[in-house]
C-alpha positions as CSV (number, residue, x, y, z in Angstrom):
1,M,0.0,0.0,0.0
2,N,1.6,3.3,-1.0
3,S,1.3,6.2,1.3
4,P,-0.3,9.5,0.2
5,T,3.1,11.1,0.2
6,Q,4.5,8.5,-2.2
7,E,1.6,9.1,-4.5
8,S,2.1,12.8,-4.4
9,N,5.9,13.0,-4.8
10,T,5.7,13.6,-8.5
11,A,3.9,16.9,-8.0
12,A,5.7,17.8,-4.8
13,R,9.2,17.7,-6.3
14,H,8.8,21.0,-8.2
15,L,8.3,23.1,-5.1
16,S,11.2,25.0,-3.4
17,P,11.6,24.5,0.4
18,E,10.2,27.9,1.1
19,E,7.1,27.3,-1.0
20,T,6.6,23.9,0.7
21,A,6.8,25.5,4.1
22,R,4.3,28.2,3.2
23,W,1.7,25.7,1.9
24,M,2.1,23.4,4.8
25,K,1.5,26.3,7.3
26,I,-1.6,27.4,5.4
27,A,-3.0,23.9,5.6
28,T,-2.4,23.5,9.3
29,Y,-3.8,26.9,10.3
30,A,-6.9,26.2,8.1
31,S,-7.4,22.8,9.7
32,T,-7.2,24.2,13.3
33,S,-9.6,27.0,12.5
34,V,-12.2,24.7,10.9
35,A,-12.0,22.3,13.8
36,A,-12.8,25.1,16.3
37,V,-15.8,26.3,14.3
38,L,-17.2,22.8,14.0
39,I,-16.8,22.1,17.7
40,A,-18.9,25.2,18.5
41,A,-21.6,24.3,16.0
42,K,-21.9,20.6,16.9
43,L,-21.9,21.3,20.7
44,I,-24.9,23.5,20.3
45,A,-26.6,20.9,18.1
46,W,-25.9,18.0,20.5
47,L,-27.1,20.0,23.5
48,W,-30.3,20.7,21.6
49,T,-30.9,17.1,20.3
50,D,-29.1,14.7,22.7
51,S,-28.4,12.6,19.7
52,I,-25.7,9.9,20.2
53,S,-24.6,10.2,16.6
54,L,-24.2,13.9,17.0
55,L,-22.2,13.3,20.1
56,A,-20.0,11.0,18.0
57,T,-19.3,13.7,15.5
58,L,-18.8,16.3,18.2
59,M,-16.2,14.0,19.9
60,D,-14.5,13.5,16.5
61,S,-14.3,17.2,15.9
62,C,-12.8,17.7,19.4
63,L,-10.1,15.2,18.5
64,D,-9.7,16.8,15.1
65,A,-8.8,20.0,16.9
66,V,-6.3,18.2,19.1
67,A,-4.8,16.4,16.2
68,S,-4.6,19.6,14.1
69,L,-2.8,21.4,16.9
70,I,-0.3,18.4,17.1
71,T,0.1,18.6,13.4
72,L,0.7,22.4,13.6
73,F,3.5,22.1,16.2
74,A,5.0,19.0,14.5
75,I,5.2,20.7,11.1
76,R,6.8,23.8,12.6
77,H,9.4,21.5,14.1
78,A,9.8,19.4,11.0
79,L,10.5,22.5,8.9
80,E,13.4,23.5,11.1
81,P,16.7,23.2,9.2
82,A,19.2,20.4,10.1
83,D,21.4,21.2,13.1
84,H,24.4,19.8,14.9
85,D,22.3,17.1,16.7
86,H,20.0,16.4,13.8
87,R,22.1,16.2,10.7
88,F,19.3,14.7,8.6
89,G,16.8,17.4,9.7
90,H,13.6,17.1,11.8
91,G,11.3,15.7,9.1
92,K,10.2,12.6,11.0
93,A,8.4,14.8,13.4
94,E,5.6,14.7,10.8
95,A,5.3,10.9,11.0
96,L,5.4,11.1,14.8
97,A,2.5,13.5,14.6
98,G,0.6,11.0,12.5
99,L,1.1,8.3,15.1
100,A,-0.1,10.7,17.8
101,Q,-3.2,11.5,15.7
102,S,-3.9,7.7,15.4
103,M,-3.9,7.3,19.2
104,F,-6.3,10.1,19.8
105,I,-8.6,8.8,17.0
106,T,-8.5,5.2,18.4
107,G,-9.4,6.4,21.9
108,S,-12.4,8.4,20.6
109,A,-13.6,5.4,18.5
110,L,-13.6,3.1,21.5
111,F,-15.4,5.6,23.8
112,L,-18.0,6.2,21.1
113,L,-18.5,2.4,20.7
114,L,-19.3,2.1,24.4
115,Q,-21.7,5.1,24.3
116,A,-23.5,3.9,21.1
117,S,-23.8,0.3,22.4
118,A,-25.5,1.6,25.6
119,R,-27.9,3.8,23.6
120,F,-28.7,0.8,21.3
121,F,-30.1,-1.1,24.3
122,H,-31.7,2.0,25.8
123,P,-32.9,4.1,22.8
124,Q,-34.1,7.7,23.5
125,A,-36.2,10.0,21.4
126,I,-34.3,12.8,19.6
127,E,-35.6,16.4,19.8
128,G,-34.9,19.2,17.4
129,S,-33.6,17.0,14.6
130,H,-33.9,19.9,12.1
131,I,-31.2,21.8,14.0
132,G,-28.9,18.8,14.0
133,I,-29.4,18.3,10.2
134,A,-28.7,21.9,9.5
135,V,-25.5,21.8,11.5
136,M,-24.4,18.6,9.7
137,I,-25.0,20.2,6.3
138,F,-22.9,23.2,7.4
139,S,-20.2,20.8,8.6
140,I,-20.1,18.9,5.3
141,L,-19.7,22.1,3.3
142,L,-16.9,23.4,5.6
143,T,-15.1,20.1,5.6
144,L,-15.3,19.8,1.8
145,G,-13.6,23.2,1.6
146,L,-10.9,22.2,3.9
147,L,-10.3,18.8,2.2
148,T,-10.0,20.6,-1.2
149,L,-7.2,22.8,0.3
150,Q,-5.5,19.8,2.0
151,R,-5.5,17.7,-1.1
152,H,-3.9,20.6,-3.0
153,V,-1.2,21.0,-0.3
154,V,-0.5,17.2,-0.2
155,R,-0.1,17.2,-4.0
156,K,2.3,20.1,-3.8
157,T,4.3,19.1,-0.7
158,G,4.0,15.4,-0.1
159,S,3.5,16.1,3.6
160,T,2.8,13.0,5.7
161,A,1.2,15.0,8.5
162,I,-1.1,16.9,6.2
163,A,-2.1,13.7,4.5
164,A,-2.9,12.1,7.8
165,D,-4.9,15.1,8.8
166,A,-6.8,15.0,5.6
167,L,-7.6,11.3,6.1
168,H,-9.6,11.8,9.3
169,Y,-11.3,14.9,7.9
170,K,-12.4,12.7,5.0
171,S,-13.9,10.2,7.5
172,D,-15.8,13.2,8.9
173,L,-17.7,13.5,5.6
174,Y,-19.0,10.0,5.8
175,M,-19.7,10.5,9.5
176,N,-21.7,13.7,9.0
177,A,-23.7,12.2,6.1
178,S,-24.6,9.2,8.3
179,V,-25.7,11.5,11.1
180,I,-28.0,13.3,8.8
181,L,-29.6,10.0,7.8
182,A,-29.9,8.9,11.4
183,L,-31.6,12.1,12.4
184,V,-34.0,11.9,9.4
185,L,-34.9,8.3,10.4
186,A,-35.4,9.5,14.0
187,V,-38.0,12.0,12.8
188,Y,-40.0,9.0,11.5
189,G,-39.7,7.1,14.7
190,W,-36.6,5.0,14.0
191,Q,-34.6,6.0,17.1
192,G,-32.6,2.8,17.1
193,F,-30.7,3.8,13.9
194,D,-29.1,6.7,15.9
195,A,-27.1,4.1,17.9
196,I,-26.6,1.8,14.9
197,F,-25.0,4.6,12.9
198,G,-22.9,5.6,16.0
199,I,-21.5,2.0,16.2
200,G,-20.8,2.0,12.4
201,I,-19.0,5.4,12.7
202,A,-16.9,4.1,15.5
203,F,-15.6,1.2,13.4
204,Y,-14.9,3.5,10.5
205,I,-12.9,5.7,12.8
206,L,-10.8,2.7,13.9
207,Y,-10.1,1.9,10.3
208,S,-9.0,5.4,9.6
209,A,-6.6,5.2,12.6
210,Y,-5.2,2.0,11.1
211,Q,-4.5,3.8,7.8
212,I,-2.8,6.7,9.5
213,I,-0.5,4.3,11.4
214,Q,0.4,2.6,8.1
215,Y,1.3,5.9,6.5
216,A,3.3,7.2,9.4
217,M,5.3,3.9,9.7
218,H,6.3,4.2,6.0
219,D,8.3,7.3,6.9
220,L,9.6,6.1,10.3
221,M,10.8,2.8,8.8
222,D,12.5,4.5,5.8
223,H,10.1,3.0,3.2
224,E,11.4,3.3,-0.4
225,L,9.8,5.7,-2.7
226,S,7.3,4.3,-5.1
227,D,8.4,2.2,-8.1
228,D,7.4,5.0,-10.5
229,E,9.5,7.5,-8.6
230,R,12.5,5.1,-8.6
231,Q,12.1,4.5,-12.3
232,H,12.0,8.3,-12.9
233,I,15.3,8.7,-11.0
234,R,16.9,6.1,-13.2
235,A,15.6,7.8,-16.3
236,I,17.1,11.1,-15.2
237,V,20.5,9.5,-14.5
238,S,20.4,7.7,-17.8
239,Q,20.1,11.1,-19.7
240,H,23.7,11.9,-19.0
241,P,25.8,10.8,-22.1
242,Q,28.7,9.5,-20.0
243,A,26.6,7.5,-17.5
244,H,26.9,3.9,-18.5
245,G,24.5,2.7,-15.8
246,M,23.7,2.7,-12.1
247,H,23.1,0.3,-9.3
248,D,22.3,0.2,-5.6
249,L,19.7,2.9,-5.8
250,R,18.4,3.6,-2.3
251,T,15.6,6.1,-1.5
252,R,13.6,7.2,1.5
253,K,11.6,10.2,2.7
254,S,11.7,12.2,6.0
255,G,9.1,14.9,6.2
256,T,9.4,16.8,2.9
257,T,13.0,15.8,2.3
258,V,13.8,13.0,-0.1
259,F,17.0,11.1,0.3
260,I,18.6,9.5,-2.8
261,Q,21.7,7.4,-2.9
262,L,23.1,5.6,-5.9
263,H,26.3,4.2,-7.5
264,L,27.0,5.7,-10.9
265,E,28.8,3.5,-13.5
266,L,31.5,5.4,-15.5
267,A,34.3,4.6,-18.0
268,D,37.6,3.4,-16.5
269,T,39.6,5.9,-18.4
270,L,38.1,9.0,-16.8
271,T,40.2,11.0,-14.4
272,L,39.0,11.4,-10.8
273,L,38.2,15.0,-11.6
274,D,36.2,14.1,-14.6
275,A,34.2,11.5,-12.7
276,H,33.5,14.0,-10.0
277,T,32.3,16.5,-12.5
278,I,29.9,14.0,-14.1
279,A,28.5,13.1,-10.7
280,D,28.0,16.7,-9.9
281,Q,26.1,17.2,-13.2
282,V,23.9,14.2,-12.5
283,E,23.2,15.6,-9.0
284,E,22.3,19.0,-10.4
285,T,19.8,17.4,-12.8
286,L,18.2,15.4,-10.0
287,M,18.1,18.5,-7.8
288,A,16.2,20.4,-10.5
289,V,13.4,17.9,-10.2
290,Y,13.7,17.2,-6.4
291,P,14.7,20.6,-4.9
292,N,14.2,19.2,-1.4
293,A,16.5,16.2,-1.9
294,E,19.7,15.1,-0.2
295,I,21.7,13.2,-2.8
296,I,24.8,11.0,-2.5
297,I,26.4,9.6,-5.6
298,H,29.3,7.1,-5.5
299,E,31.3,6.8,-8.8
300,D,32.2,3.3,-9.8
301,P,34.5,2.3,-12.8
302,L,32.8,-0.1,-15.1
303,S,35.5,-2.8,-14.6
304,A,34.8,-2.9,-10.9
305,V,31.0,-3.3,-11.3
306,T,29.8,-6.7,-10.4
307,I,26.7,-8.3,-11.9
308,S,23.6,-6.5,-10.6
309,E,19.9,-7.1,-10.8
310,P,18.7,-6.2,-14.3
311,F,16.3,-3.5,-13.1
312,E,19.2,-1.7,-11.4
313,H,20.7,-0.7,-14.7
314,T,19.5,2.3,-16.7
315,H,20.9,1.0,-20.0
């Protein structure tokens, strides 16, 4: 399963570090603001209706706010430049934020499951359903606007934290739609569906938490870039007329920084200076496509290259 950041690297590689930071900050501030507005609206609706499904979505919005704040501080830390104690930068703070989000989301899902189960065996009439429905429609529209911005930012930056944030806001859309359906059914005397939808939402939230854990672990465990990205790197290297091939390509991603290591196969007759110049030229070409990359190229003479896997050679 590819992470959202792996799928978005193709678009993200064209941004400068400054542009990347700007878009990520815009997304985190927008997420925090939307969460605050939704908490206020849903709290009013829940106090009015006493709907368990509305309580579910209120709890989720509260956790969204906490998760968005975690993302905000994590991204600010992740965007800090490398220092003496963190030579590879602070990018993995994004993945840690994703794991923190998953823990909050899992806790809310389990609490909701208990509340919804109790309401299933002891159903209650719901009052003021029209207010709850109006608030849910407002929530859907606001969440759609935020998701549009977040998807745009993820495509541009490849941010793991923003992708995780967008994932649980996407689950909010399904949750809000199901709450509307539960409230409509309650109007016609089907109170039991309020608890049933609450239970269904709880399991969906658990599934979302599982997805976020997977995405965060990709970065923390130095998962390779996607096959398409690796093939694109090989194609870039093969464009140099004096590059006879390459092997031992290794890639990973930490925050918005891509790390690329490879062995470049060159003619035996080249001087050390010429080989160094060619490697610099290949690195410059890669940096033009991956401006946030850290690239290490080792030059190998053709006569010293052992037989490699076929897919490791560019030509």
